[in-house]
C-alpha positions as CSV (number, residue, x, y, z in Angstrom):
1,M,52.1,414.9,156.9
2,D,53.5,413.2,153.9
3,R,51.5,411.0,151.6
4,S,52.9,407.6,152.7
5,R,52.1,408.4,156.4
6,R,48.7,409.6,155.6
7,G,48.0,406.5,153.6
8,R,49.0,404.3,156.5
9,V,46.7,406.3,158.8
10,V,43.8,406.0,156.5
11,K,44.5,402.2,155.9
12,S,44.7,401.7,159.7
13,G,41.5,403.6,160.3
14,L,39.7,401.7,157.6
15,R,40.9,398.4,159.0
16,S,39.6,399.3,162.4
17,V,36.2,400.3,161.0
18,L,36.0,397.1,159.1
19,K,36.8,395.1,162.2
20,L,34.1,396.9,164.1
21,V,31.5,396.3,161.3
22,N,32.5,392.6,161.2
23,S,32.1,392.3,164.9
24,V,28.6,393.9,164.8
25,I,27.6,391.6,162.0
26,G,28.9,388.6,163.9
27,F,27.0,389.5,167.0
28,A,23.8,390.1,165.0
29,G,24.2,386.6,163.5
30,M,24.7,385.0,166.9
31,G,21.6,386.9,168.1
32,M,19.6,385.5,165.1
33,I,20.7,382.0,165.9
34,L,19.8,382.3,169.5
35,Y,16.4,383.9,168.7
36,S,15.5,381.2,166.2
37,R,16.5,378.5,168.8
38,W,14.2,380.2,171.3
39,M,11.4,380.4,168.8
40,I,11.6,376.7,167.9
41,R,11.6,375.8,171.6
42,S,8.6,378.1,172.2
43,W,6.8,376.6,169.2
44,F,7.2,373.0,170.5
45,A,6.2,374.0,174.0
46,T,3.0,375.5,172.7
47,F,2.0,373.1,169.9
48,G,4.1,370.0,170.6
49,A,5.6,367.6,168.0
50,D,2.1,367.1,166.5
51,A,2.3,370.5,164.8
52,L,4.8,369.0,162.3
53,Q,2.5,366.3,161.0
């Protein structure tokens, strides 16, 4: 395998790994947003709007 082909393979693999990592981080961010939304709704269901005053 010559150097230029090896470089393309490495670059392609690195690109795929970075896409996977980016997707995982995106899903984790979405999960945090949905969890915080659930927590806020749970807070208001338990304590009501009076808890903010």
